[in-house]
C-alpha positions in Angstrom: 31.1 17.1 28.9 31.1 18.4 25.2 28.4 16.5 23.0 28.5 17.3 19.6 25.4 18.7 17.8 22.6 16.5 16.8 23.5 16.9 13.1 26.7 15.9 13.3 25.1 12.9 15.3 22.9 11.7 12.3 23.8 9.5 9.5 22.6 11.6 7.0 22.1 15.7 7.5 18.7 17.3 9.1 17.3 18.2 4.6 18.1 14.2 3.8 16.7 13.1 6.8 13.0 15.5 6.6 13.2 14.7 2.0 13.5 10.8 3.2 10.4 11.4 5.4 8.4 13.1 3.0 5.2 11.7 0.7 4.5 13.6 -2.1 1.4 15.1 -0.5 4.0 16.1 2.3 6.6 17.2 -0.1 4.2 19.6 -1.6 2.2 21.5 2.0 6.2 21.7 2.7 6.4 24.0 -0.3 3.5 25.6 0.6 4.2 26.0 4.0 7.6 27.9 3.2 6.5 30.1 0.6 4.3 31.6 2.1 7.0 33.5 4.6 9.3 33.8 1.7 10.6 37.4 2.5 7.6 38.3 4.7 9.3 38.2 8.5 5.5 38.7 10.2 4.7 35.6 8.5 7.4 33.1 10.3 5.5 32.9 13.5 2.3 31.7 11.0 4.5 29.0 8.9 6.8 28.0 12.2 3.2 26.8 13.6 2.3 24.8 10.1 6.0 23.2 9.7 4.8 21.8 13.3 2.0 20.9 12.6 2.9 19.0 9.6 6.0 17.7 11.8 3.1 16.4 14.1 0.2 14.6 11.5 3.4 12.9 10.1 4.6 11.5 14.0 0.6 10.4 14.7 0.5 8.7 11.1 3.5 6.7 11.8 2.7 5.8 15.7 -0.4 4.8 14.0 0.8 3.0 11.6 2.9 0.9 14.1 -0.1 0.0 15.9 -1.1 -3.5 15.6 -4.7 -3.4 14.2 -6.2 -0.4 12.5 -8.2 2.2 14.4 -10.6 2.2 11.3 -11.2 -0.8 10.1 -9.4 -2.1 6.6 -11.6 -0.7 3.6 -10.4 2.1 1.0 -12.9 4.9 3.6 -10.0 3.6 6.9 -8.0 5.8 4.5 -9.8 9.0 4.2 -10.3 8.5 8.0 -7.1 7.7 9.2 -5.3 11.3 7.2 -8.6 12.8 8.8 -7.4 11.9 12.5 -3.4 12.3 11.4 -4.2 15.8 10.4 -6.3 16.9 13.0 -4.8 15.5 15.9 -1.5 17.0 14.6 -2.7 20.4 14.3 -4.1 19.9 18.1 -0.9 19.3 19.3 1.2 21.9 17.7 -2.3 24.1 18.5 -1.0 23.6 22.2 2.8 24.2 21.5 3.7 21.2 23.2 6.8 20.4 21.0 8.3 23.6 20.9 9.5 22.8 17.0 7.3 26.2 15.9 9.7 28.3 18.9 12.9 26.6 17.3 12.0 27.1 13.6 11.0 30.9 13.9 14.3 31.8 15.4 15.9 29.7 12.7 14.0 31.6 10.0 14.8 34.8 12.1 18.6 34.3 12.4 18.6 33.0 8.3 17.1 36.1 7.4 18.8 38.3 9.5 15.8 39.5 12.5 16.4 39.8 15.2 13.6 37.7 17.3 
């Protein structure tokens, strides 16, 4: 049995879905990441890994926000510590490659630029 592609099953396309989840800071990080590989075939792997790290950080942030209570208290410093935690855990997850997003993104970038993997 053949199913429709994942993007056909979503209520909005991938660009809209990604944009809906981005905050201002995340949007700036995404722009800097994508501009880093613009026209440079050798950097697609690095860009793909950074994108996976950013996604993993956002995932950790949302899981932490969904949990009851706070790991770091409720004062203003808790936001700073929480941000550091999200970023470092997300980067660690991406470095291990356990999500396999970087591989997929790298192949997609190479395909769109006409580069053979």
